[in-house]
N, C-alpha and C positions, 0 to 999 in steps of 0.2 A: 611514475609515482603512484601512491596511492591517493587517492582522495580520500580522507576520513568521513568526509560528510553522506559517501554512498556507504558506510559502513553500520555497524552498531551502534553509533551515536546517533545516526540520523533514525535506525529503528526506534531505538530510546526515545526520542524526540515524538516521534509520529506517536508512539504507545502511551507517552505523558498526556499528549495533546488529546486523545481519546480519553483517559481518564478522567482530565479536568472537566471535557464536557459531558460525560456521565456525572459527575459531582454536580456541576452549575446545573444540569436537567432533574437529578436528585432534591437539590434546595428548593428549584422550583414547584416542584411537586408538595415538598414539604411544606411551601409558604400558603397553600388551600387548605382551609381546613375544613371542606364540607359546607352542608346547608344543614341548620338546626331547624327546630319547629318553628322558631321565633320568625326565621325568614319566610315562612309560607306563613305566617299570620298577618304578614304586611300587607297581603292581597286581601286580607278582613276590612282594610279599612276604606270605607264606602267612598269619601270625597278625597276630590282630587288634592285639594291642599294640605292632605294628609296622609295620603297613599307615596304620591311622588317623592318627597322630602325621604320618607323612610326607604324607599326603593333608593333611592339613590344614595343614601349613607350606608344602608345595610346590605345591598345586595350587590349594587353595581360594583363596590370595591372587589368583593367575591368574585364576582364574572371577570374582572382583571387581572386575578389573581388565578385563575383557573386558565384563562387565555395562552398564555406564555407557557405554561405545563404542559399543555393539549398539542401546540402548535407543531411541534416536530414530528411527534407520532402520527398527527393527524395527518399531515403529509406522506406519509409514509403508508396510513391505512388507505389512503385515497387515489394514493396512484401519481400525484400532481402535486408541485408547491403552491400551496393555500396560505392566506393570511388571516389573522382574527380581529373582529370586529366588536366591541361590546355597543349593546344598542343603548342609545343614550335618551331616547323619547323626546329630542329636543322640540321637534315640532308640535307637541302635546300641548295645550292649553287647558281643555275642557275635560276631555274622558280620560282616566287614570287609566293607566297601562293593566291590563289582565294578565299579563306574561311578560318577560323580557328574559334575555339570552345573549348569548355571547356566538356569532354565527365565524363560519370558516367558508371562504371561498377562494378563488382564483386570483381574484385582481386585489391589490395593496391600497386602493383607491375607494371602492365601494363592494357590497355584497349582495345589495336587491336586484340587479340588473342580471345577475347570474342564476344558476341551479347553486344551491351551497348549503352546508349544514347548520343544524342551529341545535344549542344545548340551551334548553330553554325549562325556566322555573315560572311555577303558577301556586294559585291557591293550594291546589290539591294534590299535584306530582310534576315531578322534573320530565320531560321529553326532549330524545334526540330523533331531531327531524330532518329528512330530505324537504326542503321549502322551494318553492317556485311562485315567486309572487305573479298578479295575475299581469303583469307590466313588463316582465322581466324580459329582456333580449333574448335569453336561451328558452322562451316557453314553447315556441313552435317547434323547435329541434326535440324539445323534451317530448312534446305531444308525440311526434312522428314518432321518435324512439320506443316511446311506451307501447303506443301500439304495434310497432312491430315486433317487439320483443314480450308482446303480451302474453302468448301461452308458456314460454321459459319463464316470465316471473311470475305465472300463478301458480307453477310448479314449485318455486323458490320458497314463495309464502306458503303453500302448505307445509312444507319441511319448516318454517319459521312463524309458527303462529303469533308470537309476539308482536309481529308489524302489523300494525296500523294504518288503513288505508282512509284517512279520515275526511276525505271529501268524495269518497264514494260511499254510497249509502243504500241497508237494506231497504225491504217494502215497509220496515218498521221505522225508519229516518235514522236507525243505527247505524253508526260506523263501523264498514265491515275489515275484517281482520282474520290472518290466518288462511283455513281451508276456504272462506266465503270470499276472498278475495281472485276470482275466476278471471278466465282469459276475456269472459264475455265483458266483464262490468271494468276491466283494464281497458278494452278497447273504445265501449262505449263512452266511458270518462275521457280517454285520450282525445274522442271526436270533439268532445264539449270542451274541453281546455283550448283544443285548438281554435274552435266557433267563437266560444264567447269572452268577451273583451273582459270580464268582472270576474272570471275564473280562475282562481290560484290552486294550487297543489300542495298538498303535504301528508307525508307517509313516513309513519316514525316508531318509536317503542316506547312507551311511557313507563315511569316506576313511582307508585303511590308515594306520597310523602313520609308514610310510615316504615318505608323500606329503609333496612339497617346500611346497605350500601351510601345510601347517601348521606349519612351522618359522619362517613369519615372522608377523609381527601383523597387519600392515595386511592381507595374502593370507589371512589364517587368518579375520578378520572378514569381510571380503568373500565368501570361500567359505562362511561360515554365512549370510549375507544372500541370497545367491544359491538355496541351498539352501532356505531358508524361504519363497522366492518360488515357487520348483517345486513344495512342499508345500502352497501354501495353500488350494488346493482341498479338500484332507481338514482343515485347519483350519477351514474354513468348514463343514464340516459339523456344528460348534459352533454355529450361529448360527440363531434361528428362520426357518424358512421359505425356508431354503436351497435354490436351483434350479439346478445347474450346467449351463451348456451350453457343451459344447467345439468349438471350432474350432482345427485344428492352425496354430501360430505358421507365419507367412510365414518362408523363409529369403530373408532379402537378398544377394544377389551382391556381393563385396568391388569 
């Protein structure tokens, strides 16, 4: 006897489930409105008592909308399940936050002990960052993999000039980016990261507040995902045994 659950009905049910999943994802994406210029102006309020309430009423709700809209695609982009964490700055009582963010990490309980991705907004820009806290559990592993893969990562940065190494400075004290992120600077920084207790690591891609993609919810989300994709070799430095081999992407003529 034929079991009808093995036939077209089952296939249709699976197809309907996929369509529903896509509609739910579209609903999550459409709920995020993007960032307005007024959001960046929140950081111009100098006093803690003024800035923090504005941040929590204006920006934090937007980050809470961005988190579920990004989580599924961020998991696909980073090649492992990740969980979203919106910064709440609960421990702050004096100095107002200069930046706030939604973070994506492999743990549902916390993100700061691990190498993680941040989508962060401040007074002048939105940045997508690979972030390693100075006290992170992953810090030594990240430093080891950064040093081991420095040559390949330097070649990668040369072909991705928008990537900034915020904690690797040139002779003028300016952050390195693109071709200036060479293998020697990466190895030297990796050594410092491993030795210096208070050193953290940030590799990222910035977008000026005037960039038009930030004002559009769907375009902003797409931009965050693409930036995370470009930053993945640095994110993967937080994975045991990571060895990176870089081959420049082929350019397909239109």
